[in-house]
N, C-alpha and C positions, 0 to 999 in steps of 0.2 A: 617531375613527377607529376603524372595529371591529376586532375582533380574530378570528384565527382563534386554532388553539389552541397553534401554538409560536411563530408569528408575526402580527404584524398585518394586518389587508386593505392591500397594497401599490396605489400609484398607478398607472397603465401604463408608468410610466417603469420603476419597479421592475422588472418581469416583462421590458419590452423589454431591459435592461441586463440581467438574469439569463440569458435566451433568447442575449444576445450573448456574456457569460464565458462560458456553455458550449458554444456553437460552436466560437471560437477556441479553450479550450483542446484539447478535440477536435483540432483543425486540426493544432496545433502541435504533439501528441504524434500523429499521424499524418505529417506532414512529418517528424519524428524519426524516425520508425518507415522508414519508404519510401526514404528517403535518409542515410542515418546520418551523413554527413560535416556533416549539419545541427547535427545534437549536437554536435558540436566547434566549429564557428561559432557557435553561437548561445548555449552556455552554458559550455563553455571557454574561449575565444576572449571570448564578449563578457562572457561573465558574469566573467571576470580584470579585461578592462577598465573595465566599470562596477561594480566590487567598490570603488575608493573613492571612488564618488561617493554611492553605496548606505550610505557608512559617511559621510561626513558629511553629506550631506542629509538622509538618512532617521535617522539614531540618533537627534537632537535633536528629530525628533516623536514616532517610536515605542518608542524604547530600542534597546539592546544585544542583547539577545533576537532580534529580528525577523532583525537582521544575521547573528547568528551562527547563526540559520537557513537562510538565505540562503547562506553560505558549505559549512556543509555540505549543502545540497542540488547546487551547482556542483559539488561534488566527488564527490556520489553519480552525478547524470545526468553525469560524466564516465566515472565508472566504467562505467556500463551501454553506456556506448557502445563502450567499450575491451572490452569482454564481447562484447558481439553480434559486432563485428568481429573481435576473437581468434577467437570458436568459428567464423564464416566460415571463416577462413585457415586453420584448425587445426585440422579437424575430427577426428582421431586425439586428440591432445593434450587439445582441451577433453572429449572422452570419458572419456579416462584422469585428469583433471581435474576431472570435471565437480564432485564432493561437494565441493570447494576453492570451484570459482565458485558453489556453495550456500551455503556456508559465510560468505562476500563478501555474497551478496542477503542470505541470515537476519540477519547483524549490523545492516545500515541499516536494514531493517526493523523486527526486533526493539528495537533503540536510539530509535527513534521512536516505537513503542508503548509502550517505557517509561517517555519522557521524559514524553509524556502522561498516564502513570498516576501519575510523580512531581509533577505539575502537578495533577493532583486531588484528591488526598494534601493538597497545598499549599492547594490551594483551602479543603477542608475542615478543617483546623488555624485557618487565617486569618481562615475566614467573619465571626467576632464584629469581628473590624479592619477589613474593608471595610462591614460593616453599619456600624460609626461612624463613619468616614470619609465614608460620603456623606450620616448624618445632622448633618456638622460643615460651616459652610461656610467653615472658614479650609482645611479638606484640598481641597475641592473649588477653591477659590485655588488651592493650591499644585497643584494638579495642573494647571492652566491655565499656572502663572507657571512650572511645567520643562520643560514641552512648547513648541514654536513650532507648534501648530496649538491649535484652540482643541475639546477635549474635552467641554466642559459644555452648549455653548448651544445643541447641534443634540437634544439627549437630549428624551424626552415626558414628562419630569418639569421640562423648559422652558418646555413650551406654555405659553402663556396669563398668563408671570408679565410683570407689566407695571412694573418697576421695574427703573432704567435698568439696562442690561446690563453685568456684572459689576461693580456697585455692592454695597457690601455686601447691603444689604435684597436684591440680586437672590441674590446664592449662599444666603443666609439659607432663602429662598423655595422654591427648587431644593432644598436639602437638606429642607424640611420634605416637600415634594411627593416624593423618596424615599425616607426615613422612613414615609411611611404610605402608601405601599404596596410595602412591605418588601423594597425591593435595595438592594443596598452597592455599592460600588465598587471596585476593586486599586486605590491608592494609587497606585502607579508603574507603572502603565499608563492609567486613565482609563478602564479598561470597567469599564459593570455586568456586576456577579455575582452569584448568590444561591447561598451555601453550604450543604449539609446531606448527610442522611448517603446522597444520591443519589451524591454522586461517589466514596463507599465504594464503591456499590455498580457504578460506572462502571472502578475503577480494578481493582477485581477480573476484570472482563468480561476488560480488556486484559489483564490479567496471563495468560488462559484462553487467551486468540486467539494468544499467545505459544507457549504449550505445545505449542497444536494445529496452529502450520506445521508441514510434510509437503513428502517428496519431493526434498529437495537435493540429493540424488547422480543425480535423472535429469532433469535440467533441459540442456535441449539446443535449436539453433537449426535453420528448419523443413528440411527435407530431401527432402520429396517433391517429386519432379521435376515441371517443368513449377510450381510455383507461383511466384506473381509477386512477391510480397515474401516475402521469409525474416526472421521473426520472433524474437523469444527467448522458447521456450517452456517454462513452467514447471508442466506439465502435470498434476501433481496440486493443484494451486493452484483448484479446481473450486468449484462455486458453495456446499457447505454453510460454509464458510470464507469465502469473499467475502463471502455475506448477514452471516456473523458482524463481520467484521469492520465491514462498513460500518453496521451497527449502533454498534456499540462508537464507532467515529470518530465519529458523528455525536453521539452520548448525550456523549461528555468534550466536543467543541467546543462544543454546548448547554451543557453546564455551566459552561465555561470563556469563551468567545467568543458568549453567547447571541447578540448581537448583528447578529454577521458572519455566521452559517454558514448566512443562505438564499444567499450563494454559496459558503463555504468548507465547506459540508459538502452541501449539497444538488444545486449544478453542479457541485462539482470530483467528491466520487463518482460522482453520476450520469455522469459526462465519462468519467469510468476504467470505468466496470462496463457499460455498455451496450456498449461495443465487446469486450470480453472476452467478452458472454454471444452476441454477435451476429459481428460481420466479423473479428473479431480473437480468436479464441477461444485460450483456454491464457495470453495476455499483459497479465492485468492489472496485472502487474509494471510492464513497460514504461509503459502509462496512466498508474498512479497516480506513477510518477516524474516523465514529465515534462508532466502535468497540474500536480504538485505544484510543480515548478519552474517552470513558468509563473505560476503563482498568488502564489507568494510573491516571484519577481524582478519585479512589479509590484507588491507591499504595501511592496516598499524601496525601488522606483525613482520612484513616482506616491504616495508616502503624504500627501501633499496633500488628493488624491483621494479615495482608496479608503479612509482610516483616520480622519478625521473622522466622527461622525454629521451626514450631512446629506438632501440628499433620495431617494442611492442608497442609501441604506442598509432594510432591512426589520426595524423592531426587533423582537427576542424579546417575549415578551409578559411574561415574569419572572414566570409563575405555578411557582410549585413543584411544584403537579400537572403540569405538563406534563415538568416535570426529570425527575421519579420516573418517570415512566411511558418514556420512550427510553432513561434508564438501566433503568430493570426488563425492557425489550424487548432491549438487547444481553446485561445479566447472560444474561436467560432463552435465549436463542439460542447465546449462548459456553457454557453448563453442558449443555445437549441439544448442540453438536456438540463439548462435551468427552469425552460418554459415547459418543455416536457414534465418537469417530477412538477409545477405550480400546477400548471390540465390536469395531471393525475390527481392532486391534491383537489381544484376545486370540481371536479369530475365527482369523483368518488367520495369525498367528503370523509377523510381518510385521516389518520396523524401518523406523518411520513418519518417519525422517530419511534414510537411504541408500537406501529403497526406494521404492515408490509405494504408499500406503496405499488408494487408492481407483480403480482401475482395471474396476472391475466398474460403475460407474455412466456412466448414456447419453452426459456433458458429455464424458467420460473419454474413452470411445470415440471419438466429433465427432472430437477434440481429434485422438488419434494419424491417424486417418482422413483429416483434414484436412491434417497439417501433416508426419507422419512417413513415411520410405521403410521398406524392409524391416529395415535396415541398423538404423535407430532402437527400431524395434514390437521389434528380440528383443533391442536392449538394454536398453530399459525394463524389459522383463519376464524379465531373464536372471539377477533373485536372487528370483524368485517361483517358485511352482509352475504358476501355470497358465502356458499359452503365449499368442503375438497370436493363433490360430488361436481359442481358444478362448473367449479374451474379446473376439471380433467383430473384431479390428482388418487385417482382412480383406487381411493380408501377400500378397501375390503369390503366394510358397513356403511351403509348410507346413514348409520347413528352414531354418533358420540363413542368411544367410551367411558363408560363410567369409574373407569380406572385410571382416567388419562390425567391429562393435566390441565394446571388452571391458572389463565393468564392472568393475573393482576397488577394493577401498578402502586406503586408504596404510598403514592399521595392520594388515592381515593378513599384511604380509610377503614371503613366498615362496610362497605359497598361497594357489589358487585359490576361494574361498568361493561362489561363484557356484552355484545351484540344481540340483542332479546332474540332468540332464536335458539334453535336444539341444542342442547351442552352438557361439558360434563358437569356432574354436581361438585360445589366448593370442599365438598366434603372428603373427594379425593387428596386431598392436600392438607391434613390435619395441623402444617404449620397456620396455613389461614383461619381455620377452623378455630384455634389457639386464640386469633389475632379475633377472632371476634365479627370475620368477616360475613357477612348476611346475603345469600344468596335469594334471588327471588324465585322460589319452586315449579312456579311453571315452565319454566322453560330447559328445567330439570332432566337428563335424560332417564325414562322411569324402569324399573325394576321390572324385571321378566312376570313378577305377578302383577305388578301396577299396568304392565303394557296391554291393551287388549286386542292389538291387531299392527299387522306388518306398518312400517313406517314406511311412506312412498318415496322414491327417489327423490333429494331437492326440496322437501317440505321440512316442515319446520316442527313436528309433532310424529 
């Protein structure tokens, strides 16, 4: 069979299945976004009910690691569902505690990336043992003996082997082919893996990707009047970060699970990135959560179909050049992202965690215009110098609403440290008033009685 650069040239069946997986992932995440109750029905209740089945049926085939991932994703999917429902029902509190909502999402995302980085480093450290296992017929036999599914017979290196299936001669011939092609196998999982310095490149890219996560304190739910669907908007998660993440995630999985990346990176990443760049702007984190939840659930509940190498697998070429290119692209993108992140911080003197960092980007502006009302437009910008009007967010008024939302960090204590410009008074949030937060009244939006004249566009009074 001919090879493309990353994968073999698959059969029509492989491409049809890819399209089905891609569309199914988008459909499930979109259903969860439009009807939030389905999150709890599918993933909380359904996930818990099916957990024993996944444990006792799936783990003998694929081990405990995928099951652990399944448990974590059930919790993560439930948390995201709770967050969006809470934000819809308690908008004032959701804005008051926005930083903690952001921290919860950050912990889940950063832990996921760091877990992958550790796996990359593990592959690098154990690469020699993987090559040794692949070249040893006894190790290959042990892999099949410790799994209830055949992890060897469907591999490309088993094609054309004429010895009786699963005989010592058969395993020896497969081992010879693996060694000749320079391919290793992880004895714990049975997955083909080649390790090298590209694992270190990918791990560094992942670390930079964690560092450059921004805008935790300005996550909100769609508030524009007339919006048909109200999504969870992480407005600062724009294309520079998303593209860098996608390149890193693909590189990591190509290093760790090369034979499965046709579905678990190409289909899975596009299923969350395409919506985030088109009809669901600013909602990458939502689609990433529920497309990943869907795929991990399928792998735990249907491992006999999705895990063993078979006719639906589009095998990786196992060419180190492909790993180097993927990891190199991921590292380059994340180094550039880090430089851009640092430049924005220094130029605008913005805190990348509590504030938004990229409001000048056209994508950011499009997200605000599509999803935010005036209350959120002024909330998102209340800790930076620029006003929504100056940034092109098209507020209906150049004056912040008196009944808007107040950005406040818990460690500020009783001091209001928003940017000194015209802003919603602290009195708009009774919870902050009860905590004794003191505002500088010279920056409060005046009442109609206090206002002596119209406010000029972009002015501070």
